[in-house]
C-alpha positions as semicolon CSV with decimal commas, in nm:
position;residue;x (nm);y (nm);z (nm)
1;M;8,117;8,813;8,070
2;C;8,251;8,460;8,062
3;G;8,616;8,400;8,149
4;R;8,628;8,046;8,274
5;T;8,439;7,717;8,206
6;S;8,432;7,347;8,297
7;C;8,401;7,068;8,041
8;H;8,536;6,752;8,195
9;L;8,343;6,473;8,026
10;P;8,541;6,209;7,835
11;R;8,506;6,229;7,450
12;D;8,260;5,945;7,399
13;V;8,034;6,069;7,680
14;L;8,043;6,423;7,551
15;T;7,929;6,290;7,214
16;R;7,630;6,104;7,361
17;A;7,541;6,426;7,559
18;C;7,516;6,610;7,225
19;A;7,269;6,369;7,055
20;Y;7,023;6,558;6,828
21;H;6,760;6,508;6,562
22;D;6,842;6,598;6,207
23;R;6,605;6,766;5,953
24;Q;6,447;6,435;5,881
25;G;6,384;6,374;6,250
26;R;6,644;6,099;6,280
27;Q;6,837;6,075;6,601
28;R;7,208;6,142;6,536
29;L;7,539;6,177;6,719
30;P;7,769;6,455;6,605
31;Q;8,094;6,344;6,438
32;W;8,428;6,463;6,568
33;R;8,696;6,655;6,386
34;D;9,050;6,657;6,538
35;P;8,934;6,453;6,839
36;D;9,289;6,419;6,977
37;K;9,294;6,798;7,053
38;Y;9,009;6,768;7,307
39;C;9,135;6,812;7,659
40;P;8,878;6,756;7,941
41;S;8,915;6,997;8,223
42;Y;8,727;7,134;8,523
43;N;8,894;7,473;8,485
44;K;8,920;7,599;8,114
45;S;9,048;7,948;8,063
46;P;9,095;8,165;7,743
47;Q;9,352;8,047;7,493
48;S;9,291;7,687;7,586
49;S;9,098;7,450;7,362
50;S;8,727;7,379;7,413
51;P;8,481;7,163;7,226
52;V;8,222;7,345;7,008
53;L;7,933;7,232;6,798
54;L;7,889;7,354;6,442
55;S;7,727;7,265;6,114
56;R;7,895;6,992;5,910
57;L;7,838;7,219;5,606
58;H;8,133;7,431;5,713
59;F;8,371;7,157;5,623
60;E;8,191;6,940;5,363
61;K;7,994;7,054;5,052
62;D;7,661;6,908;4,952
63;V;7,561;6,793;5,304
64;D;7,259;6,880;5,509
65;S;7,336;7,196;5,711
66;S;7,140;7,046;6,006
67;E;7,407;6,779;6,052
68;R;7,660;6,857;6,326
69;I;8,020;6,805;6,415
70;I;8,223;6,865;6,730
71;I;8,562;7,023;6,700
72;P;8,803;7,153;6,966
73;M;8,884;7,519;6,904
74;R;9,097;7,786;7,069
75;W;8,906;8,012;7,311
76;G;8,966;8,365;7,186
77;L;8,887;8,434;6,821
78;V;9,177;8,507;6,586
79;P;9,046;8,694;6,291
80;S;9,109;8,551;5,952
81;W;9,283;8,875;5,839
82;F;9,530;8,873;6,126
83;K;9,886;8,918;5,976
84;E;10,120;8,825;6,255
85;N;10,259;8,472;6,296
86;D;10,164;8,445;6,664
87;P;9,798;8,468;6,794
88;S;9,920;8,591;7,131
89;K;10,024;8,919;6,952
90;L;9,662;9,010;6,885
91;Q;9,622;9,353;7,049
92;F;9,260;9,329;7,165
93;N;9,063;9,070;7,374
94;T;8,829;8,841;7,179
95;T;8,742;8,597;7,455
96;N;8,389;8,738;7,459
97;C;8,193;8,923;7,195
98;R;7,925;9,175;7,321
99;S;7,583;9,127;7,148
100;D;7,527;9,504;7,128
101;T;7,850;9,562;6,924
102;I;7,871;9,237;6,727
103;M;7,782;9,409;6,409
104;E;8,019;9,700;6,453
105;K;8,354;9,523;6,499
106;Q;8,514;9,362;6,187
107;S;8,656;9,079;6,394
108;F;8,306;8,957;6,473
109;K;8,094;9,102;6,195
110;V;8,283;8,925;5,906
111;P;8,272;8,567;6,039
112;L;7,903;8,616;6,152
113;G;7,823;8,732;5,803
114;K;7,976;8,409;5,670
115;G;7,750;8,202;5,889
116;R;8,029;8,103;6,122
117;R;7,813;8,035;6,418
118;C;7,893;7,772;6,680
119;V;7,767;7,650;7,018
120;V;8,027;7,628;7,300
121;L;7,980;7,324;7,525
122;A;8,039;7,324;7,890
123;D;7,919;7,170;8,223
124;G;7,876;7,537;8,318
125;F;8,077;7,851;8,365
126;Y;8,235;8,034;8,654
127;E;8,187;8,395;8,756
128;W;8,321;8,610;9,041
129;Q;8,116;8,841;9,257
130;R;8,282;9,140;9,423
131;C;8,251;9,126;9,801
132;Q;8,127;9,457;9,945
133;G;8,384;9,646;10,151
134;T;8,681;9,419;10,050
135;S;8,899;9,343;9,753
136;Q;8,796;8,979;9,758
137;R;8,577;8,815;9,504
138;Q;8,352;8,507;9,556
139;P;8,348;8,248;9,269
140;Y;8,025;8,087;9,164
141;F;7,958;7,785;8,930
142;I;7,657;7,858;8,695
143;Y;7,470;7,594;8,504
144;F;7,135;7,478;8,380
145;P;6,887;7,345;8,638
146;Q;6,890;6,976;8,635
147;I;6,587;6,749;8,627
148;K;6,603;6,391;8,761
149;T;6,504;6,140;8,492
150;E;6,397;5,786;8,569
151;K;6,518;5,518;8,333
152;P;6,297;5,222;8,243
153;G;6,418;4,901;8,420
154;G;6,608;5,092;8,695
155;N;6,976;5,152;8,722
156;D;7,065;4,827;8,538
157;A;6,942;4,977;8,210
158;A;7,203;5,253;8,232
159;D;7,489;4,983;8,273
160;S;7,374;4,766;7,978
161;P;7,631;4,721;7,693
162;D;7,421;4,913;7,449
163;S;7,356;5,213;7,686
164;K;7,634;5,409;7,505
165;E;7,417;5,425;7,198
166;K;7,125;5,568;7,376
167;V;7,051;5,935;7,421
168;W;7,228;6,097;7,713
169;D;6,987;6,160;7,991
170;N;7,230;6,265;8,264
171;W;7,384;6,603;8,331
172;R;7,249;6,871;8,092
173;L;7,537;7,053;7,924
174;L;7,532;7,427;7,904
175;T;7,509;7,549;7,540
176;M;7,649;7,902;7,477
177;A;7,622;8,087;7,144
178;G;7,950;8,169;6,980
179;I;8,113;8,278;6,665
180;F;8,427;8,130;6,506
181;D;8,682;8,197;6,242
182;C;8,970;8,029;6,066
183;W;9,311;8,184;6,068
184;E;9,598;8,064;5,832
185;P;9,930;8,169;5,965
186;P;10,227;8,245;5,731
187;E;10,363;7,911;5,840
188;G;10,197;7,620;6,011
189;E;9,849;7,468;6,009
190;R;9,524;7,664;6,019
191;L;9,370;7,762;6,352
192;Y;9,006;7,748;6,440
193;S;8,910;7,981;6,726
194;Y;8,581;8,126;6,886
195;S;8,440;8,392;7,097
196;I;8,144;8,353;7,337
197;I;7,865;8,606;7,281
198;T;7,765;8,786;7,599
199;V;7,438;8,977;7,695
200;D;7,313;9,171;7,998
201;S;7,276;8,943;8,294
202;C;6,929;8,799;8,385
203;R;6,774;8,923;8,714
204;G;6,900;8,603;8,901
205;L;7,262;8,657;8,811
206;S;7,273;9,043;8,818
207;E;7,407;9,055;9,170
208;I;7,697;8,835;9,079
209;H;7,793;9,012;8,745
210;N;7,630;9,252;8,503
211;R;7,705;9,028;8,200
212;M;7,642;8,658;8,114
213;P;7,695;8,430;7,813
214;A;7,426;8,420;7,550
215;I;7,278;8,078;7,640
216;L;7,073;7,879;7,395
217;D;6,801;7,708;7,596
218;G;6,668;7,399;7,416
219;E;6,726;7,199;7,104
220;E;6,523;7,434;6,880
221;A;6,742;7,737;6,965
222;V;7,056;7,520;6,924
223;S;6,941;7,403;6,581
224;K;6,850;7,746;6,460
225;W;7,175;7,902;6,570
226;L;7,380;7,619;6,400
227;D;7,190;7,587;6,079
228;F;7,335;7,881;5,884
229;G;7,218;7,712;5,555
230;E;6,850;7,778;5,646
231;V;6,847;8,039;5,920
232;T;6,967;8,389;5,824
233;T;7,190;8,602;6,050
234;Q;6,902;8,837;6,130
235;E;6,682;8,550;6,243
236;A;6,959;8,389;6,438
237;L;7,043;8,702;6,631
238;K;6,685;8,698;6,775
239;L;6,800;8,404;6,982
240;I;7,067;8,621;7,152
241;H;6,914;8,750;7,481
242;P;6,929;8,687;7,857
243;I;6,756;8,373;7,994
244;D;6,631;8,306;8,349
245;N;6,657;7,926;8,327
246;I;6,979;7,910;8,517
247;T;7,100;7,816;8,860
248;F;7,431;7,848;9,057
249;H;7,615;7,778;9,381
250;P;7,934;7,921;9,541
251;V;8,260;7,736;9,497
252;S;8,592;7,758;9,665
253;S;8,888;7,987;9,561
254;V;9,056;7,683;9,428
255;V;8,914;7,776;9,087
256;N;9,086;8,111;9,096
257;N;9,403;7,957;8,969
258;S;9,351;7,826;8,619
259;R;9,627;7,561;8,676
260;N;9,401;7,386;8,927
261;N;9,215;7,115;8,741
262;T;9,025;6,906;8,998
263;P;8,660;6,829;9,081
264;E;8,693;7,067;9,374
265;C;8,681;7,359;9,131
266;L;8,305;7,322;9,088
267;A;8,216;7,155;9,424
268;P;7,963;7,364;9,631
269;A;8,136;7,556;9,906
270;D;8,019;7,693;10,240
271;L;7,948;8,065;10,287
272;V;7,906;8,247;10,614
273;V;7,525;8,292;10,643
274;K;7,309;8,394;10,941
275;K;7,032;8,157;10,867
276;E;7,041;7,785;10,820
277;P;7,105;7,724;10,451
278;K;6,852;7,543;10,237
279;T;6,980;7,299;9,968
280;S;6,831;7,330;9,617
281;G;6,764;7,037;9,395
282;S;7,036;7,143;9,139
283;S;7,307;7,175;9,385
284;Q;7,215;6,846;9,556
285;R;7,247;6,670;9,221
286;M;7,588;6,835;9,168
287;M;7,694;6,706;9,505
288;Q;7,572;6,356;9,408
289;W;7,743;6,381;9,067
290;L;8,068;6,491;9,227
291;A;8,051;6,254;9,519
292;T;8,094;5,943;9,312
293;K;8,378;6,035;9,083
294;S;8,705;5,996;9,267
295;P;8,947;5,702;9,305
296;K;8,918;5,502;9,625
297;K;9,184;5,595;9,875
298;E;9,257;5,234;9,960
299;A;9,328;5,123;9,613
300;P;9,426;5,423;9,394
301;E;9,637;5,210;9,163
302;S;9,343;4,998;9,038
303;P;9,013;5,203;9,035
304;K;8,709;5,030;8,919
305;K;8,551;5,114;8,588
306;D;8,200;5,209;8,516
307;E;8,027;5,101;8,200
308;S;7,871;5,442;8,149
309;G;8,211;5,586;8,064
310;V;8,169;5,893;8,287
311;P;8,453;5,973;8,521
312;Q;8,355;5,951;8,902
313;W;8,449;6,252;9,113
314;S;8,572;6,245;9,465
315;S;8,351;6,308;9,767
316;Q;8,625;6,380;10,018
317;F;8,569;6,748;9,998
318;L;8,188;6,724;10,011
319;Q;8,123;6,516;10,308
320;K;8,125;6,799;10,568
321;S;7,986;7,065;10,344
322;S;7,647;7,233;10,409
323;L;7,522;7,418;10,113
324;P;7,406;7,780;10,102
325;A;7,079;7,880;9,956
326;K;7,064;7,868;9,576
327;R;6,819;7,911;9,296
328;G;6,664;7,620;9,116
329;T;6,552;7,265;9,211
330;S;6,835;7,054;9,086
331;S;7,113;7,048;9,341
332;S;7,023;6,702;9,471
333;L;7,056;6,576;9,122
334;L;7,423;6,687;9,107
335;D;7,509;6,441;9,379
336;R;7,339;6,168;9,185
337;W;7,511;6,255;8,864
338;L;7,852;6,255;9,035
339;K;7,784;5,909;9,180
340;Q;7,736;5,766;8,834
341;E;8,083;5,854;8,702
342;K;8,401;5,649;8,687
343;E;8,615;5,611;8,998
344;E;8,904;5,764;8,814
345;E;8,932;6,125;8,699
346;P;8,979;6,189;8,325
347;V;9,340;6,205;8,205
348;T;9,423;6,560;8,132
349;K;9,601;6,600;7,810
350;Q;9,844;6,876;7,750
351;P;9,693;7,108;7,477
352;R;9,889;7,124;7,153
353;S;10,088;7,438;7,097
């Protein structure tokens, strides 16, 4: 299952992270719809608003279905046929949609039949593992393995004025398959909402939980899932299956409370292990990425700005941390990613009611 995510990037940076090629092979950036409703957060829970990718054709006629937009949507699908005036009165949970019953339940079958497929964007998601012999659960942060990329001209190239127009080559966002619907209440404005499709866990995650999100690994998979104008439902559903290209690390119990919205939510945490832990590449990169993103203690009132537009995270909770063994080769890249962000955390907006 998937019941908590992180998506902290500022709006302009998130846009660059979603650069794509349209049907003609042209590099494009997705356009935003209702951008003011986007609320960056390290700890997103159901019923909050999260950014999703979808085809522009859902909102505009006579456009290429390969063109994309980003729109913040409520997490937890509210069916278009729902008759109450309050989404919280929905009597069943639509946070996730099981792939094996997606064609059996009207709440999911109807929007899927209309081509209402979307891609949920996140840094990664959290999952809790039950600790044997106790009632405690250990949280983990799960994300794509990260690959270090060298930019021509060194680091100066990343800080040039036109760097914001270039393809994002930093942290790779997790892209999860979802379906969405549009609900029009008796009074008030229409509400767009989504569910994340889940599948059986891959072998690497099975000891943490028996379910995982349906992750779309690569640009081709994302394009096919979104392009309902050219790709049929039957063809699109072939993309829904477990993948092994995933890595993870344990995090602290800070993330357990959804009101906690700080970088510490996804910072690697120590676990009691008998052997000396070995740091993987992915976790090291997260450490680097997190380690450079917080305001300086000596001058919190006037933090420096970074031209990249990415918020810098605090390293205060990472300096004495030794990392447990993890899968993948990208943990050292997380450190580097964190070091490239602004020295001020993103301002958290209150979601609109």
